PQR file of N, CA, C, O and H, with PARSE charges and radii, in Angstrom:
ATOM      1  N   MET A   1     -35.251  39.019-103.125 -0.4000 1.5000
ATOM      2  CA  MET A   1     -35.747  37.678-103.373 -0.0000 2.0000
ATOM      3  C   MET A   1     -34.680  36.862-104.003  0.5500 1.7000
ATOM      4  O   MET A   1     -33.968  37.306-104.903 -0.5500 1.4000
ATOM      5  N   GLU A   2     -34.573  35.608-103.498 -0.4000 1.5000
ATOM      6  CA  GLU A   2     -33.622  34.701-104.063 -0.0000 2.0000
ATOM      7  C   GLU A   2     -34.362  33.409-104.527  0.5500 1.7000
ATOM      8  O   GLU A   2     -35.264  32.944-103.830 -0.5500 1.4000
ATOM      9  H   GLU A   2     -35.152  35.247-102.766  0.4000 1.0000
ATOM     10  N   PRO A   3     -34.002  32.852-105.648 -0.5600 1.5000
ATOM     11  CA  PRO A   3     -34.667  31.589-106.104  0.2800 2.0000
ATOM     12  C   PRO A   3     -34.203  30.473-105.285  0.5500 1.7000
ATOM     13  O   PRO A   3     -32.999  30.348-105.063 -0.5500 1.4000
ATOM     14  N   ILE A   4     -35.100  29.616-104.798 -0.4000 1.5000
ATOM     15  CA  ILE A   4     -34.814  28.462-103.970 -0.0000 2.0000
ATOM     16  C   ILE A   4     -35.247  27.124-104.568  0.5500 1.7000
ATOM     17  O   ILE A   4     -34.824  26.060-104.114 -0.5500 1.4000
ATOM     18  H   ILE A   4     -36.078  29.718-104.978  0.4000 1.0000
ATOM     19  N   GLY A   5     -36.082  27.195-105.574 -0.4000 1.5000
ATOM     20  CA  GLY A   5     -36.581  25.925-106.130 -0.0000 2.0000
ATOM     21  C   GLY A   5     -37.441  26.144-107.345  0.5500 1.7000
ATOM     22  O   GLY A   5     -37.630  27.274-107.794 -0.5500 1.4000
ATOM     23  H   GLY A   5     -36.425  28.059-105.943  0.4000 1.0000
ATOM     24  N   VAL A   6     -37.957  25.066-107.870 -0.4000 1.5000
ATOM     25  CA  VAL A   6     -38.855  25.052-108.972 -0.0000 2.0000
ATOM     26  C   VAL A   6     -40.128  24.268-108.654  0.5500 1.7000
ATOM     27  O   VAL A   6     -40.048  23.218-108.016 -0.5500 1.4000
ATOM     28  H   VAL A   6     -37.803  24.148-107.504  0.4000 1.0000
ATOM     29  N   TRP A   7     -41.260  24.731-109.066 -0.4000 1.5000
ATOM     30  CA  TRP A   7     -42.531  24.053-108.864 -0.0000 2.0000
ATOM     31  C   TRP A   7     -43.146  23.793-110.233  0.5500 1.7000
ATOM     32  O   TRP A   7     -43.243  24.704-111.056 -0.5500 1.4000
ATOM     33  H   TRP A   7     -41.325  25.584-109.584  0.4000 1.0000
ATOM     34  N   VAL A   8     -43.561  22.554-110.478 -0.4000 1.5000
ATOM     35  CA  VAL A   8     -44.223  22.264-111.746 -0.0000 2.0000
ATOM     36  C   VAL A   8     -45.728  21.993-111.380  0.5500 1.7000
ATOM     37  O   VAL A   8     -46.065  21.076-110.631 -0.5500 1.4000
ATOM     38  H   VAL A   8     -43.482  21.815-109.810  0.4000 1.0000
ATOM     39  N   LYS A   9     -46.579  22.846-111.956 -0.4000 1.5000
ATOM     40  CA  LYS A   9     -47.945  22.824-111.651 -0.0000 2.0000
ATOM     41  C   LYS A   9     -48.629  21.618-112.355  0.5500 1.7000
ATOM     42  O   LYS A   9     -48.025  21.013-113.242 -0.5500 1.4000
ATOM     43  H   LYS A   9     -46.306  23.591-112.564  0.4000 1.0000
ATOM     44  N   ARG A  10     -49.839  21.275-111.983 -0.4000 1.5000
ATOM     45  CA  ARG A  10     -50.527  20.077-112.598 -0.0000 2.0000
ATOM     46  C   ARG A  10     -50.609  20.241-114.111  0.5500 1.7000
ATOM     47  O   ARG A  10     -50.523  19.243-114.825 -0.5500 1.4000
ATOM     48  H   ARG A  10     -50.329  21.766-111.263  0.4000 1.0000
ATOM     49  N   ASP A  11     -50.772  21.448-114.627 -0.4000 1.5000
ATOM     50  CA  ASP A  11     -50.902  21.634-116.071 -0.0000 2.0000
ATOM     51  C   ASP A  11     -49.574  21.628-116.767  0.5500 1.7000
ATOM     52  O   ASP A  11     -49.526  21.840-117.978 -0.5500 1.4000
ATOM     53  H   ASP A  11     -50.843  22.259-114.047  0.4000 1.0000
ATOM     54  N   GLY A  12     -48.507  21.398-116.071 -0.4000 1.5000
ATOM     55  CA  GLY A  12     -47.137  21.316-116.617 -0.0000 2.0000
ATOM     56  C   GLY A  12     -46.376  22.657-116.666  0.5500 1.7000
ATOM     57  O   GLY A  12     -45.215  22.722-117.069 -0.5500 1.4000
ATOM     58  H   GLY A  12     -48.546  21.226-115.086  0.4000 1.0000
ATOM     59  N   GLU A  13     -47.069  23.709-116.243 -0.4000 1.5000
ATOM     60  CA  GLU A  13     -46.365  25.025-116.234 -0.0000 2.0000
ATOM     61  C   GLU A  13     -45.384  25.086-115.088  0.5500 1.7000
ATOM     62  O   GLU A  13     -45.683  24.600-113.997 -0.5500 1.4000
ATOM     63  H   GLU A  13     -48.012  23.656-115.915  0.4000 1.0000
ATOM     64  N   TRP A  14     -44.240  25.660-115.304 -0.4000 1.5000
ATOM     65  CA  TRP A  14     -43.192  25.837-114.228 -0.0000 2.0000
ATOM     66  C   TRP A  14     -43.319  27.188-113.574  0.5500 1.7000
ATOM     67  O   TRP A  14     -43.741  28.173-114.180 -0.5500 1.4000
ATOM     68  H   TRP A  14     -43.997  26.054-116.191  0.4000 1.0000
ATOM     69  N   ALA A  15     -42.929  27.198-112.284 -0.4000 1.5000
ATOM     70  CA  ALA A  15     -42.856  28.416-111.490 -0.0000 2.0000
ATOM     71  C   ALA A  15     -41.585  28.308-110.695  0.5500 1.7000
ATOM     72  O   ALA A  15     -41.201  27.228-110.244 -0.5500 1.4000
ATOM     73  H   ALA A  15     -42.587  26.398-111.792  0.4000 1.0000
ATOM     74  N   VAL A  16     -40.924  29.460-110.523 -0.4000 1.5000
ATOM     75  CA  VAL A  16     -39.760  29.531-109.651 -0.0000 2.0000
ATOM     76  C   VAL A  16     -40.204  29.912-108.294  0.5500 1.7000
ATOM     77  O   VAL A  16     -40.996  30.845-108.162 -0.5500 1.4000
ATOM     78  H   VAL A  16     -41.235  30.337-110.889  0.4000 1.0000
ATOM     79  N   ILE A  17     -39.744  29.246-107.256 -0.4000 1.5000
ATOM     80  CA  ILE A  17     -40.042  29.582-105.902 -0.0000 2.0000
ATOM     81  C   ILE A  17     -38.996  30.526-105.353  0.5500 1.7000
ATOM     82  O   ILE A  17     -37.819  30.168-105.337 -0.5500 1.4000
ATOM     83  H   ILE A  17     -39.101  28.488-107.362  0.4000 1.0000
ATOM     84  N   HIS A  18     -39.363  31.713-104.902 -0.4000 1.5000
ATOM     85  CA  HIS A  18     -38.489  32.665-104.363 -0.0000 2.0000
ATOM     86  C   HIS A  18     -38.674  32.873-102.855  0.5500 1.7000
ATOM     87  O   HIS A  18     -39.796  32.809-102.352 -0.5500 1.4000
ATOM     88  H   HIS A  18     -40.320  32.004-104.914  0.4000 1.0000
ATOM     89  N   ARG A  19     -37.584  33.118-102.143 -0.4000 1.5000
ATOM     90  CA  ARG A  19     -37.677  33.482-100.747 -0.0000 2.0000
ATOM     91  C   ARG A  19     -37.164  34.884-100.528  0.5500 1.7000
ATOM     92  O   ARG A  19     -36.078  35.235-100.990 -0.5500 1.4000
ATOM     93  H   ARG A  19     -36.672  33.169-102.552  0.4000 1.0000
ATOM     94  N   CYS A  20     -37.933  35.683 -99.831 -0.4000 1.5000
ATOM     95  CA  CYS A  20     -37.496  37.065 -99.520 -0.0000 2.0000
ATOM     96  C   CYS A  20     -36.307  37.040 -98.569  0.5500 1.7000
ATOM     97  O   CYS A  20     -36.367  36.397 -97.521 -0.5500 1.4000
ATOM     98  H   CYS A  20     -38.815  35.398 -99.456  0.4000 1.0000
ATOM     99  N   THR A  21     -35.248  37.717 -98.916 -0.4000 1.5000
ATOM    100  CA  THR A  21     -34.087  37.779 -98.078 -0.0000 2.0000
ATOM    101  C   THR A  21     -34.278  38.652 -96.815  0.5500 1.7000
ATOM    102  O   THR A  21     -33.476  38.583 -95.884 -0.5500 1.4000
ATOM    103  H   THR A  21     -35.199  38.239 -99.767  0.4000 1.0000
ATOM    104  N   GLN A  22     -35.324  39.454 -96.798 -0.4000 1.5000
ATOM    105  CA  GLN A  22     -35.577  40.293 -95.609 -0.0000 2.0000
ATOM    106  C   GLN A  22     -36.499  39.621 -94.604  0.5500 1.7000
ATOM    107  O   GLN A  22     -36.198  39.573 -93.411 -0.5500 1.4000
ATOM    108  H   GLN A  22     -35.975  39.510 -97.555  0.4000 1.0000
ATOM    109  N   CYS A  23     -37.617  39.105 -95.084 -0.4000 1.5000
ATOM    110  CA  CYS A  23     -38.620  38.506 -94.127 -0.0000 2.0000
ATOM    111  C   CYS A  23     -38.745  37.041 -94.213  0.5500 1.7000
ATOM    112  O   CYS A  23     -39.372  36.460 -93.327 -0.5500 1.4000
ATOM    113  H   CYS A  23     -37.862  39.144 -96.053  0.4000 1.0000
ATOM    114  N   GLY A  24     -38.194  36.354 -95.227 -0.4000 1.5000
ATOM    115  CA  GLY A  24     -38.291  34.949 -95.360 -0.0000 2.0000
ATOM    116  C   GLY A  24     -39.577  34.488 -96.015  0.5500 1.7000
ATOM    117  O   GLY A  24     -39.810  33.280 -96.059 -0.5500 1.4000
ATOM    118  H   GLY A  24     -37.685  36.827 -95.947  0.4000 1.0000
ATOM    119  N   ALA A  25     -40.440  35.376 -96.533 -0.4000 1.5000
ATOM    120  CA  ALA A  25     -41.682  34.970 -97.133 -0.0000 2.0000
ATOM    121  C   ALA A  25     -41.347  34.264 -98.499  0.5500 1.7000
ATOM    122  O   ALA A  25     -40.420  34.634 -99.220 -0.5500 1.4000
ATOM    123  H   ALA A  25     -40.251  36.357 -96.497  0.4000 1.0000
ATOM    124  N   ILE A  26     -42.179  33.222 -98.785 -0.4000 1.5000
ATOM    125  CA  ILE A  26     -41.921  32.427 -99.994 -0.0000 2.0000
ATOM    126  C   ILE A  26     -43.046  32.745-101.011  0.5500 1.7000
ATOM    127  O   ILE A  26     -44.219  32.788-100.642 -0.5500 1.4000
ATOM    128  H   ILE A  26     -42.932  32.922 -98.200  0.4000 1.0000
ATOM    129  N   HIS A  27     -42.686  32.963-102.265 -0.4000 1.5000
ATOM    130  CA  HIS A  27     -43.661  33.311-103.355 -0.0000 2.0000
ATOM    131  C   HIS A  27     -43.243  32.594-104.623  0.5500 1.7000
ATOM    132  O   HIS A  27     -42.071  32.594-104.998 -0.5500 1.4000
ATOM    133  H   HIS A  27     -41.732  32.928-102.565  0.4000 1.0000
ATOM    134  N   PRO A  28     -44.259  31.957-105.303 -0.5600 1.5000
ATOM    135  CA  PRO A  28     -43.964  31.450-106.634  0.2800 2.0000
ATOM    136  C   PRO A  28     -44.153  32.482-107.716  0.5500 1.7000
ATOM    137  O   PRO A  28     -45.046  33.325-107.637 -0.5500 1.4000
ATOM    138  N   ASN A  29     -43.292  32.413-108.749 -0.4000 1.5000
ATOM    139  CA  ASN A  29     -43.399  33.285-109.913 -0.0000 2.0000
ATOM    140  C   ASN A  29     -43.340  32.468-111.178  0.5500 1.7000
ATOM    141  O   ASN A  29     -42.436  31.645-111.318 -0.5500 1.4000
ATOM    142  H   ASN A  29     -42.566  31.728-108.814  0.4000 1.0000
ATOM    143  N   ARG A  30     -44.253  32.650-112.102 -0.4000 1.5000
ATOM    144  CA  ARG A  30     -44.230  31.956-113.333 -0.0000 2.0000
ATOM    145  C   ARG A  30     -43.007  32.233-114.093  0.5500 1.7000
ATOM    146  O   ARG A  30     -42.504  33.357-114.075 -0.5500 1.4000
ATOM    147  H   ARG A  30     -44.988  33.319-111.988  0.4000 1.0000
ATOM    148  N   ILE A  31     -42.483  31.217-114.790 -0.4000 1.5000
ATOM    149  CA  ILE A  31     -41.293  31.445-115.625 -0.0000 2.0000
ATOM    150  C   ILE A  31     -41.697  32.308-116.817  0.5500 1.7000
ATOM    151  O   ILE A  31     -42.855  32.319-117.234 -0.5500 1.4000
ATOM    152  H   ILE A  31     -42.892  30.305-114.805  0.4000 1.0000
ATOM    153  N   ALA A  32     -40.739  33.014-117.343 -0.4000 1.5000
ATOM    154  CA  ALA A  32     -40.961  33.830-118.516 -0.0000 2.0000
ATOM    155  C   ALA A  32     -40.253  33.206-119.724  0.5500 1.7000
ATOM    156  O   ALA A  32     -39.354  32.378-119.580 -0.5500 1.4000
ATOM    157  H   ALA A  32     -39.798  33.006-117.004  0.4000 1.0000
ATOM    158  N   GLY A  33     -40.674  33.617-120.886 -0.4000 1.5000
ATOM    159  CA  GLY A  33     -40.143  33.087-122.133 -0.0000 2.0000
ATOM    160  C   GLY A  33     -38.622  33.378-122.270  0.5500 1.7000
ATOM    161  O   GLY A  33     -37.925  32.640-122.966 -0.5500 1.4000
ATOM    162  H   GLY A  33     -41.404  34.290-121.003  0.4000 1.0000
ATOM    163  N   ASP A  34     -38.122  34.410-121.637 -0.4000 1.5000
ATOM    164  CA  ASP A  34     -36.721  34.787-121.775 -0.0000 2.0000
ATOM    165  C   ASP A  34     -35.866  34.282-120.638  0.5500 1.7000
ATOM    166  O   ASP A  34     -34.674  34.584-120.581 -0.5500 1.4000
ATOM    167  H   ASP A  34     -38.688  35.010-121.073  0.4000 1.0000
ATOM    168  N   ASP A  35     -36.467  33.494-119.700 -0.4000 1.5000
ATOM    169  CA  ASP A  35     -35.619  32.892-118.628 -0.0000 2.0000
ATOM    170  C   ASP A  35     -34.649  31.893-119.194  0.5500 1.7000
ATOM    171  O   ASP A  35     -34.927  31.208-120.178 -0.5500 1.4000
ATOM    172  H   ASP A  35     -37.435  33.249-119.747  0.4000 1.0000
ATOM    173  N   ASN A  36     -33.486  31.824-118.540 -0.4000 1.5000
ATOM    174  CA  ASN A  36     -32.417  30.990-118.957 -0.0000 2.0000
ATOM    175  C   ASN A  36     -32.807  29.520-118.617  0.5500 1.7000
ATOM    176  O   ASN A  36     -33.017  29.190-117.450 -0.5500 1.4000
ATOM    177  H   ASN A  36     -33.260  32.380-117.740  0.4000 1.0000
ATOM    178  N   GLU A  37     -32.899  28.652-119.642 -0.4000 1.5000
ATOM    179  CA  GLU A  37     -33.298  27.257-119.450 -0.0000 2.0000
ATOM    180  C   GLU A  37     -32.312  26.482-118.634  0.5500 1.7000
ATOM    181  O   GLU A  37     -32.709  25.623-117.845 -0.5500 1.4000
ATOM    182  H   GLU A  37     -32.728  28.920-120.590  0.4000 1.0000
ATOM    183  N   TRP A  38     -31.026  26.755-118.795 -0.4000 1.5000
ATOM    184  CA  TRP A  38     -29.961  26.073-118.075 -0.0000 2.0000
ATOM    185  C   TRP A  38     -30.036  26.463-116.592  0.5500 1.7000
ATOM    186  O   TRP A  38     -29.857  25.617-115.716 -0.5500 1.4000
ATOM    187  H   TRP A  38     -30.704  27.453-119.436  0.4000 1.0000
ATOM    188  N   ALA A  39     -30.298  27.733-116.317 -0.4000 1.5000
ATOM    189  CA  ALA A  39     -30.431  28.168-114.855 -0.0000 2.0000
ATOM    190  C   ALA A  39     -31.649  27.501-114.264  0.5500 1.7000
ATOM    191  O   ALA A  39     -31.596  27.089-113.105 -0.5500 1.4000
ATOM    192  H   ALA A  39     -30.444  28.421-117.028  0.4000 1.0000
ATOM    193  N   LEU A  40     -32.733  27.371-114.982 -0.4000 1.5000
ATOM    194  CA  LEU A  40     -33.958  26.714-114.461 -0.0000 2.0000
ATOM    195  C   LEU A  40     -33.705  25.211-114.176  0.5500 1.7000
ATOM    196  O   LEU A  40     -34.149  24.671-113.162 -0.5500 1.4000
ATOM    197  H   LEU A  40     -32.776  27.705-115.923  0.4000 1.0000
ATOM    198  N   MET A  41     -32.994  24.577-115.086 -0.4000 1.5000
ATOM    199  CA  MET A  41     -32.660  23.125-114.889 -0.0000 2.0000
ATOM    200  C   MET A  41     -31.716  22.948-113.703  0.5500 1.7000
ATOM    201  O   MET A  41     -31.865  21.997-112.936 -0.5500 1.4000
ATOM    202  H   MET A  41     -32.634  25.016-115.910  0.4000 1.0000
ATOM    203  N   SER A  42     -30.771  23.824-113.547 -0.4000 1.5000
ATOM    204  CA  SER A  42     -29.803  23.804-112.469 -0.0000 2.0000
ATOM    205  C   SER A  42     -30.551  23.972-111.148  0.5500 1.7000
ATOM    206  O   SER A  42     -30.273  23.241-110.197 -0.5500 1.4000
ATOM    207  H   SER A  42     -30.650  24.596-114.170  0.4000 1.0000
ATOM    208  N   LEU A  43     -31.513  24.937-111.060 -0.4000 1.5000
ATOM    209  CA  LEU A  43     -32.323  25.139-109.920 -0.0000 2.0000
ATOM    210  C   LEU A  43     -33.197  23.927-109.611  0.5500 1.7000
ATOM    211  O   LEU A  43     -33.358  23.574-108.443 -0.5500 1.4000
ATOM    212  H   LEU A  43     -31.739  25.531-111.832  0.4000 1.0000
ATOM    213  N   ALA A  44     -33.764  23.283-110.631 -0.4000 1.5000
ATOM    214  CA  ALA A  44     -34.612  22.129-110.439 -0.0000 2.0000
ATOM    215  C   ALA A  44     -33.796  20.914-109.961  0.5500 1.7000
ATOM    216  O   ALA A  44     -34.324  20.073-109.234 -0.5500 1.4000
ATOM    217  H   ALA A  44     -33.633  23.571-111.580  0.4000 1.0000
ATOM    218  N   ALA A  45     -32.558  20.814-110.348 -0.4000 1.5000
ATOM    219  CA  ALA A  45     -31.696  19.676-109.960 -0.0000 2.0000
ATOM    220  C   ALA A  45     -31.034  19.893-108.645  0.5500 1.7000
ATOM    221  O   ALA A  45     -30.471  18.934-108.117 -0.5500 1.4000
ATOM    222  H   ALA A  45     -32.129  21.498-110.939  0.4000 1.0000
ATOM    223  N   ARG A  46     -31.046  21.056-108.063 -0.4000 1.5000
ATOM    224  CA  ARG A  46     -30.364  21.337-106.843 -0.0000 2.0000
ATOM    225  C   ARG A  46     -30.705  20.343-105.675  0.5500 1.7000
ATOM    226  O   ARG A  46     -29.808  19.940-104.934 -0.5500 1.4000
ATOM    227  H   ARG A  46     -31.503  21.835-108.492  0.4000 1.0000
ATOM    228  N   PRO A  47     -31.963  19.970-105.525 -0.5600 1.5000
ATOM    229  CA  PRO A  47     -32.268  19.023-104.386  0.2800 2.0000
ATOM    230  C   PRO A  47     -31.584  17.603-104.610  0.5500 1.7000
ATOM    231  O   PRO A  47     -31.243  16.897-103.661 -0.5500 1.4000
ATOM    232  N   LEU A  48     -31.419  17.258-105.890 -0.4000 1.5000
ATOM    233  CA  LEU A  48     -30.697  16.009-106.170 -0.0000 2.0000
ATOM    234  C   LEU A  48     -29.240  16.091-105.941  0.5500 1.7000
ATOM    235  O   LEU A  48     -28.612  15.123-105.513 -0.5500 1.4000
ATOM    236  H   LEU A  48     -31.696  17.832-106.661  0.4000 1.0000
ATOM    237  N   ALA A  49     -28.660  17.283-106.229 -0.4000 1.5000
ATOM    238  CA  ALA A  49     -27.246  17.469-106.070 -0.0000 2.0000
ATOM    239  C   ALA A  49     -26.789  17.765-104.700  0.5500 1.7000
ATOM    240  O   ALA A  49     -25.637  17.514-104.347 -0.5500 1.4000
ATOM    241  H   ALA A  49     -29.170  18.070-106.577  0.4000 1.0000
ATOM    242  N   GLN A  50     -27.739  18.335-103.860 -0.4000 1.5000
ATOM    243  CA  GLN A  50     -27.462  18.774-102.477 -0.0000 2.0000
ATOM    244  C   GLN A  50     -28.539  18.225-101.570  0.5500 1.7000
ATOM    245  O   GLN A  50     -29.327  19.027-101.070 -0.5500 1.4000
ATOM    246  H   GLN A  50     -28.675  18.539-104.147  0.4000 1.0000
ATOM    247  N   PRO A  51     -28.647  16.945-101.309 -0.5600 1.5000
ATOM    248  CA  PRO A  51     -29.708  16.367-100.475  0.2800 2.0000
ATOM    249  C   PRO A  51     -29.519  16.880 -99.045  0.5500 1.7000
ATOM    250  O   PRO A  51     -28.405  17.204 -98.632 -0.5500 1.4000
ATOM    251  N   PRO A  52     -30.611  16.948 -98.306 -0.5600 1.5000
ATOM    252  CA  PRO A  52     -30.564  17.461 -96.941  0.2800 2.0000
ATOM    253  C   PRO A  52     -30.025  16.426 -95.910  0.5500 1.7000
ATOM    254  O   PRO A  52     -29.949  16.734 -94.721 -0.5500 1.4000
ATOM    255  N   TRP A  53     -29.655  15.213 -96.359 -0.4000 1.5000
ATOM    256  CA  TRP A  53     -29.055  14.242 -95.518 -0.0000 2.0000
ATOM    257  C   TRP A  53     -27.784  13.699 -96.147  0.5500 1.7000
ATOM    258  O   TRP A  53     -27.632  13.787 -97.365 -0.5500 1.4000
ATOM    259  H   TRP A  53     -29.717  14.963 -97.325  0.4000 1.0000
ATOM    260  N   PRO A  54     -26.855  13.137 -95.359 -0.5600 1.5000
ATOM    261  CA  PRO A  54     -25.659  12.656 -95.944  0.2800 2.0000
ATOM    262  C   PRO A  54     -25.839  11.343 -96.764  0.5500 1.7000
ATOM    263  O   PRO A  54     -26.585  10.452 -96.357 -0.5500 1.4000
ATOM    264  N   ILE A  55     -25.170  11.247 -97.879 -0.4000 1.5000
ATOM    265  CA  ILE A  55     -25.213  10.071 -98.702 -0.0000 2.0000
ATOM    266  C   ILE A  55     -23.977   9.284 -98.469  0.5500 1.7000
ATOM    267  O   ILE A  55     -22.892   9.779 -98.777 -0.5500 1.4000
ATOM    268  H   ILE A  55     -24.564  11.970 -98.210  0.4000 1.0000
ATOM    269  N   ASP A  56     -24.053   8.093 -97.947 -0.4000 1.5000
ATOM    270  CA  ASP A  56     -22.897   7.291 -97.702 -0.0000 2.0000
ATOM    271  C   ASP A  56     -22.878   6.060 -98.651  0.5500 1.7000
ATOM    272  O   ASP A  56     -21.954   5.248 -98.590 -0.5500 1.4000
ATOM    273  H   ASP A  56     -24.934   7.691 -97.697  0.4000 1.0000
TER
END
């Protein structure tokens, strides 16, 4: 499983979206208290830093 994004639920709780490297299935997992906050923020900012279209 590799992390591919972050999902913020309606109640404000964060979940990390993982994709299986074998079958491609996508699963959300709640964040844990000992998760690295900087890694979570980096994952959440990834779509802004690497948009799917060219920025000219």
